[in-house]
N, C-alpha and C positions, 0 to 999 in steps of 0.2 A: 599761577603762583600757589593758590590754595589747593589746586588739583595735585600739583607735584610736590608741594611742601617746601618750596624754595624760600627760605628766610622766615617762614611761618609754619605752624603745625598744619598738617594736611587736614583740610576741611572740605569734603566734597559738596556739602550743601552750600557752603559759601561760594565755592567755585561755580556751581550751577547758577547761583544768584547772579554772579558777575557775567557769566556767559549769556544769561538771559538779557542783562542790561545791554551788552554789546550787540546781541542779536537784534534787539529792538532798534538799534542804531544802524541796522542793515549790514552788519559785519558778516560776510559770507562764512568765514571759518567758524565764528561763534554760532551762527545758525546751524551749521552742519554738526558741530559738537553737541549743541543743546538737543538737537533732534536725536542723536545717538544716546544721550543721557535718558531721554524720555523712552526710547526704545528698550533700554536695559534696566530702567528703574534705578539709576545710579544718582544719588543726591537729590532726586525728585521722585514723586510717585509715578510709577510706570504708566504711560498713557500712549498707546499706539496712535490715537487721534492727534495728540500734540506733536508726536514724532513726525507724522505726515505733514502737519501744518508747517513745521520749521524746515523739513526736507524740501518742501515745495518752494519756500522762500529762497533757500540756498540754490535749489535746482534752477529756478527762474533767473538766477544771477550767473548760471553757467557752471556750477560746481558739479563735476562729473560723478564723484562718489555719491552725492545727494541724489542726483538723477538716477543712478543705479539703485540706490536704496528705495527710492520712490517707486521704481519699477517693480521691486520685490513686494512692496506693500500692496500695490494694485493687483499684482499677480496672485497674491495669497488672500486678498480681501482682509488685510490686517490694518485696522485704523481707517480704512476707506472701503467703499463698496468694491467688490472684485470686478475688475475691468481689464480684459485682455488687451483691448485696444490702447488704453492708457499705459498699461505695462509695456507694451511694444513701443509706444512713443518715447517713453523715458529711457528704456534700454537703448533705443536707437540714438538718442541725443548723447548718452554717455559713451556709446561705442564709437560714435563719430569723433570723439575726443581721444580715442585710443585706450579707453578704460577696459582692461583685459576681461574682467568678470562680465561686463556688459556685452562685450563681443561674443563671449561664449554663450551667454543666455540668448542673445539675438540669433545666433546660429542655430541653437536648439529650437527656437520658435519657428524659424523658417523650415527646419528639418521636419518638425512635427505638424506644421500647419496649425499652430495654436493661436487663434485670434487673427491670423492672416492666411492668405492662400499659401499652401505648401509650395516652397520654391527651393529646389536642391541647389541651383546655381548660386542663389543668395546665401544659402547656408554654407556652401563651400567657400565663398568669399570671406565670410566672417570666421569660419574655422581656420582658414589659412592665416588670417591676421592674428588670431589668438595663438595659433601654433607657432608663428614666427616670433612671438614673445615668449616662447618656451612652455606653453601650456600643454601638458601631456594628454589631458582629456580631449582637447581640440585636435591634437595629432591623431589620437585614436579614432575619433569620428571621421576625420578626413580619410583615414585608411579604410574605414567601412565603405565610404562612397566609392573608392577605387575598387574595392573587392566586389561590390554589388553592381557597379556600373551605373550608379545614380548620379545624373548630372555631369558625368565624365565618361570617357571611354573606359570600359572595364579593364583593369590592369592589376593582375595579382602580384607582379614583381614590385610595382609601386606601393601597393597595399602592404605587402610584407615588409618593405623597407620602413614604411611609416609605423607599422605596428611595433617593429623592433626599436625604432627611435623613441616611441612612447614608452615602451617597456623599460628601456634603459633609464628612463626618468621615474622608474618605480611605480608605473601605473599598472596595477595587477591585471585588469581585463585585457590590456594590450599584451602582456606576457603570456596570457592564456592563448590569445589568437596567434601569437608567434609560434607557440608550441603546436597549435592545430595545423598551421601551414606546414611546419616541418613533418608532422606525423602523416599528413595526407599528400605531401608532395605538391602543394598548390603553387609553390614558387620555385620549382626545380625537383630534384630527387628527394625521395622520402629519407628523412634522417631522424630515426627514433632517438638517438642519443641527444640531439639538439632539442627534440620535442620534449624529452624528459627534463632537460635543463630548464626550459622555459615554463613547463607545467609546474615544476618544483618552485620556481621563482614566484609564480602567481599564487600557488598554494600556500607558500610560506608567508605571503602577504595577506592571506585570508580570503582569497577568491574561492568561493564554494564550488563553482563549476570546474575550476582547475583541480581542486581537491577530489572531486568526484571522478574526473578523468584519470587522475593519477592512481586512484584506488582501482579503477577498472584495468589499467595497464599492469599493476602488480597482481591483480586477481587472475588475469588471463596470461600473464607472462609475455606481454607484447613489448619487445625491445629491452626486456629486463627479466631476470629470473623470477619465477612465480613466488609470491610471498603473501599468503592470505592474511597473515596477522598485520602486516604493514597496510595491506588493502583495507582491512577492517578499520585500522586507525584513521586512514584518510576518509573513509566513508563516514566515520563518526564525526570527524571535523566538519565535513560538509553538512551532515545531518544537524549539527548544532546550529547551523545557519539556515535551517529549514529547507534543505535541498530534498525535494520529494523522491527523486530517483535514488538518492543515497540511502534513505530509509527503506525503500523497496528492495535494494540489493542486500542490505543488511538482513532483511527478513528472509530472503532467499537463502543466504549463507547459513543462517541458524536453523531454517526449516530443513534443509538438505544435509547439513553437517559437512559442508564442502571442505575439501583439502585437510581433513583431520580435525576440523572444528567440531566440537561436541554438539549434537542436535539439541536445540533448546526451543521447543514449541512456544513456550511462554514469551520468550524474547522475540521470536519471529512474529507472533501475534501482535505484540506491542509496536514493533517496527512497521508492520503492514498497516496497522490502525493509523499510525502517524502519517504514513505515506498517503493513505486515502484522504485524510483530513487536509493534506496539502495539495490534493488534486491529482495524484498519480492514479490513473485509471486501471492499470494492470494489477495493482495491489488489491483491487476490489475482489477479483476472482479468488485470490488466495485467502483473503479474509472471509469470503463467503464459505469456503470449504471448512473453516473452523466452526462457523455457526451451523453449517449443515451437519457436521459430525459431532458437534458438542465437544470440541477439543479445547479444554481450558476455560470454556464459557458454556452457559446453558444452551442446549440445542434450540435453535430458532430458525425454523424453515422460512418464515416470512422475511426475516432479515437477510438470510442467505440468498433468497430469490432476488431481492432488491439489489444486492451487491453483484450477483452474477450478471444481472441485466446491464449494469453500468460498465462492465469490463469489455474491452475489445478483443480479448483472448478468444481464439476459436474454441478451445476446450471449455471455456466459460459458457458459451452458447449451448454446447452439448449438455453440460451439467445443469444449466437452467431448464432445458427441456425435460431431462430425466427427473429433476427435482419437482417440476410442475406435475409430472405424471405421478410421482410418489405422493405428492400432496393430495391429489385427487384420489389415489388409492387409499390413503389414510382415512378419508371421509367414510369409506365403506368397510374398512377392515375392522373386524370384531374379534377374530380368533387370535388369542395371545399365548405365547410360551415365554416364560420368564419376563412377563410384563411387556413383551415386544409383539406388535401386530405382525405376524409372520407372513401374511399375504404381501406385505410391502417392504420386508426387511432384506438386509444383505449380510454377508458373512461377518464383516467388521462389527456391526452393531450387535448381532446376536451373540457372537463370541464374547464380546465385552460383557454383556449382561449375564451370560452363563457363568463366567468367571467371577462376576460380582456376587453370585449366589454361592461362592466357595465350592463349586463343583470341580472335581479333579480332571485335568486334561490327560487323555490317553494319547491322542494324536491330533495335532493341529499343523497343517502345512498347506500353504496356498497353492502348492504344486499338485495337491491331491484334490479329488472331487468331493471328498467328505472329511469331516472332523468327527472324532470319537471321544466320548467322555465317560468316566466312571461315575455313576449316579447313586451307587448303593449307599454311600454315607449321607447323602443329602435327600434322596427321594426313596422312602421306604418301599420295598417290594420290587425295585428295579435293580438291574446290574449295570446297564450301560445305555447311552444315548448316541445314536449316529445321525449326523445331519449332513445332507448332501446339498450341493450348490451347482448352479450352472457355471459355465466358463466365466461369465461376468460376475460370479459370486453372488447371484441372487438366490434366495431360499428356494429349494425344490422339495425337500422332505425332511422330516424328523421322525426317527423310529426309536421308541423305547423297547428294550428287551426286559422281560419280567422273569423273576426267579420262581421256579416251581414247576418243572416239567411233569412231575408226578401228581400234580394237583389239578384234576379236570375242572374243578369249580372256579379256578382262578380267572378264567376268561369271563365268567359271568360277573365276578366281583368288579373286574375292570369295566365291563359293559355298564354296570349299574352306576359307577362313578361318572363315566362319560355321559350316560343318559341323564343324570341329574343336571348336567350342565347344558346339554344340547337336545334334550327331549328324546323321544323314541328314535331308533335308527331308521333311516330311510329304506334300507334294504338289508337283507341277511342271506347268507349262503351256507351250505354244508349241513352236516348232521353231528350234533354234539355227542351223540352216542358213539359215533365212529371216530370221534376225537379230532375232527377237522371242521371248523366253523369260522365264519367272519361276520362282523356287523359293520355297516357303513353309514356314515352321516355325510350329507352334502350340505355344507353351510352356506349362508347367504353371501359371504365374501369370496366364495370360490374354493375355499379350503375343503379338502376331503379328509375325513377322519375314519380310520379303519382299526377295529379291534379284531385280531385273528389268532387262531391256533391251528397249526398244520399237523398233518400226520405223514410220516411216523415221528417227525422231530418233536412235536407236542410243545414247543416253546410258544409262549404267548407274547404277542407284539401289539403295541399301540403306535399307529403311524398317522402323522399329519402330513399332508402333501398338497401342493398346488399343481393340479393336472397339467396346466399349460406349460409350467416350468419343467415338469417331468418329461413332457414330450420334447421340449427344447433340449434338455439334458441328454436324452437318448439320441437325438439327432447329432448333437455335438460329439458325443462319444463315438458314434458311428463314423462321423466325418474325420475325427482326429483324436488320438489318445493322448493329447497334450497333458491332461491331468490323469493320474493313475488312480483307479477306483480301489479303495482298500477293502479287503475281505473283512467280514464280521469277526470280531474277536471271539474265539471259541472258548475262552475261559468262562466257566459257568458255575454259579453257586446254586445248588439244587435245594437250598433251604427254603421252606415256605415262609414268607414274611408278610407283614401287614402292607397294605397299599395306601400310600399317601397321595391324595389328589391335588395338592397345592401347586404343583408345577405343570399340570396339564389339564 
């Protein structure tokens, strides 16, 4: 009366008082209600321990709901010490009375072997009872047993029928499985139209696996016209529910700019990072590449190595090996151009740093063996810089061309600048009087530096090279001319200028 307000004002506290009075008199219904009030903190101070006390009294008098609730409290350790055996006992008592939720919980316990020996036959018995009462979840698990052949003869047709029966009761995981059966032809012929129907049904109910699957079908055009924007939409829905593969595929789409989507490295990085945090191993390799190359984040070789190691991608293992070798190289590399240790660098890194110094590009093309830059505006005394690379785009050589053919003393000024940095040359050749001379330094990190002036051309050059890569380059060019070697630019400024040593 006080609870419902029949003839009096609603007063939950008063209702709780009278429920307690009746419960003390062993009224089963009052004991069950009082226990639920203590569970919820309604009209009384919430107390799981008091809830267990009154559920136990009602359960011992045969109240099925109280038996089930008592099973939950023991299962969760809420108001009583966690005890799987006690949980199993009370679920069993309630299930024997046909209490649906208890039947489902008991079936789950047998399926998982939690607190009892795993028993598929017993699980099937209780799933069948719950399913016969219309429980969609029980029907779904029953379908799984037939699909996997656990405790029954494997039967895809029976499994498919049960999945669809569960799906028709709006159970999203079952709708996904129904779609999967149609897509893979597990219960007859492949039917992509039906697969899409069930995937959409599950996806619209919030099933993240179905949302991910639907996204892939739209992305690949499987059974439907390709539509990357719809695919992205479904990937995002799945990602919101922390689906790691959805985050990974979003990263791939924005990294590659798939199907007209604008490349967005920043978005790709964020998606890969989220995928990694959720356990997607493949995203590790892509994230590693960002740290290796410093794309949108500070370059971090140690972080890149750690991520490459975690990925199962074959190319990740190759990159790990190469980066490990690069790390070792960096320990010994001392010769720098544009603040880059050239013994260990590649085309991408060096090109980026050159342009950061506001040096004008004459020619940059990955299909060519070399890149050429106009250096006159940035480096006094020079006209251009040509950098050659191996087929793998590892640094091979960098050659500065200096202005001043008619100035025989220019080579000595260049020599003095290089000498201040690297000490006396290791060797020298030629005769300055005849106009042809070269000075050579062999540095500790393997880099060879040469200042030379030839006759009759009389142009002065400063060259940095890595001999082992020069030999590799020659062999590659002999083997195949896949990359076209560009001739030196013959444009020349004969003005004698000052020489600035800051970039070499």
